[in-house]
N, C-alpha and C positions, 0 to 999 in steps of 0.2 A: 500553439505549445507543442506540436511536433510530436502528438501521442498515438499517432494511427499505427506507428511501427509495434506499438505494445499492445494493440487492440487483442491480436489473434493469441500472445502469449496469456493475456490476463482472462481471457474467454477459458482458457484451458487449465491454468494454473492457481487461479484465485480461489475457485470456488468448485466443488466438485458438481457433477451433474446429479439431479435430485432423481432417485430411481421409481419412485411410486406416487402416485398421486393422492392426497389424501381427501376428503369428504369435507373439509372445512377451509376457509381463508387461513393460512399459516404462512409466516415469513421467518427465516431464520438470518439476525444479523447480530452482532455484538451489542450490547447497549451502549458500553462505553470503549473509545479508542483514543488513545495518545498521539497527539500529532505535534510536529515541531514547527514553531511559528515561521512562517516565508517557505516551508517547504511543502510536499505534497501528502495526503493521505489517501488509500483506496478503503471504501467500506465494501466489504464483503455482504453480498445479499442473494439470498435464494429464496424462492417464494412458491407456493400451491394454492389452487383454487377448487373450489367442488366439483365433483364429476369432471375433471380434466382429462378423462379418456374417454368420454362420453363420445357417441357417433357424430354429435353436431362437430362439423369443421370451423375453426377460428380462422378467421382470413386476415386479422390483423392484431397487434397487441401493441398498447400505448401504455409505456411507463412513465411514471414522474417521481423524482423525489423533490420533496417539499419540507419549507420551513415556514410553519403557520401556514397561511394562504399563498406564498411566495413558491412559484416553481423555480426551482435552482436547476435542475439537470431533467432531460428527458430523452428519449430514443428518437423522438420527431426532429428531423433536422432543420425544419424551419420555424419551430415555433420558438416565439420570444421570452426569454428567460430575464428573471429578476436583474436588475443593473448592477445589484451588488456581486452576481455571481456570473456576470456574462463573460464569457471567454476564459472561466476558471473552473469550470466542470467538465468533465466528458462520461456520459454513458456507458459503461463498458459491456454491460450483461446483454446477453443474448436472450430474451424474452421467450423466444419460443423453447427455449431449453432451461425456462425458469430460472434464469439468472439474472440477477437484478443489479448487478455491482457497479460502484460509481466511484468517480476519482474527483476529489477536489484538491485545486493548485492554488501555491499562493496563501497557505494558510493564514488568518488573520486573527487577531485577539478576538472577534467579533464571530469567528466561526465556531461557537459552542454548539449549538443547535438550539433545540433537537430536531433533528432530520427524520422524516420517515417516508415510506415508500406507497405509491399509491398506483393501480393497475385497473385500464379498461380493456375489455376485450369484445370482439365482433358481434359477440352473440347476446351483447345488452348487460353484460356481467361487468361489475367495478366493485372496487374495494378500497378503502384507505388503511394502512395498517398503525393507524396512530398509536396505539397501545405498544407498539413494538419500534420506539424511535430510537435513536442513535445520538448520544452526546459527546463531542469531542472535546478532550482534556488537552487546553492547549500548552504546551512547554514552550519556554520562551528561549531558554539555553541549552543546548545538548551535553550531555554529560561525555566525559573522556571515554575513547573507545576501551575497552580490555585488551590486555596486552600481557603475553606469556612467552619466555625464551628458554629455549632449550641448548645449553653448549656440551659439545663433544668435539670432533676433528672439524665440524662444522657448527655454524650458528644456525638455528632456525628459530625464527619468532612468528608469530600469529598476534592479528590484530583483530578484532570482531567489535560487533556494533549491530544493535537492533534496530528497526525502523518500521515503518508503515506504510511505506510507498514502494510496491515491488516496480510500478512502471517506471519509476525513475530512482533507482536506487543511490546512496550515499558512494561516493568515490574515495578511496582507501589508497593513500601513498606512503612511502618510505623516504629517509634521507639517506639510506644507504644502499647501492648497487647489489644485484643479487639475482637469482632466479625467484621469480614471484608469481604465485599462482594464486587465483579469487576463487571463491565459490559463495553461493548464494543459497540458503537454506530456510524454508517455511518452518515456523516454528509452532503458530496456531493458526486460527482461520483469519487475525489482521495482522499478527507480528512474523517477521522476517527477520534473519540475520544474514549479514554481509561478513565474511572473513577473509583477509589477506594474510597471507603466510610468504616470508621472504628467507632464503637459505644463502649462505654464503659461507667460504673459508675464511677465517678471520687473519689479519694480519698485527704483525706488531704494531702498527700504528693505529689500530683500532681499540689497542687498550686502554681502559678507561673513558672511551669515547661515548659519547649519548647516542642511541639508536631512537629514532622518534618514529610512530606512525601519526599521519594526519587524516583526519576525514572530513571531508566537504560534502556539505548536503544541498539538495536542490534548493534555490533561494539563497545560497550564498554562505549560510552558516559553516564555522568551521570549530573542531575541537582536536586535541592533541593529547597523545600520552607518550611517555619517554621511559627509558631503562638506562643504565650504565653497563656497559659491555665489561664482563670480568672474563678474562681469558685464562 
């Protein structure tokens, strides 16, 4: 899936480092995340375990994302996964930093979950966060992107869309040439926003022409929004 390029980015950006250990088994995950069918979704996750700062040294951390009894993702490189999820998931988190983030690619209508995280530590500690499961709300078709236009000596148009897969964000494009800038912004723990802005000096030939923003998602789904240029 060529996701290795994004591993470092996600470990830093998707979820903050846990500052202090708690005395109980705790996990922080969103209970529900919307995801576009055939696209990808990142489930942000951080965990804590009892006496995390005690003198005993942990030599290894084994993390598992599960659906029922099926293992769908793990940080163990040679562990066999459920056939349904083989080559569709990637364990993005660094367990030493208590980050258990997971990516699910090629989202299917059956990928609703619930999914939960389980951890095994080298000092004989293990726990399953079954009560903190994540449900995926499958969206069959994307909504049109938001579109706004400002007209003065130049035309500045902005197109934005929210998504839940910062590893492979949607691609935005315009049907008009101009100076184009793009930025990505984190809205909350699981929602990201992609914004594309085009600026150009209008010509008389642009009068009453359609300006269109097109968004293409991982997996191939496409959505558009258009406006008429009034000079």
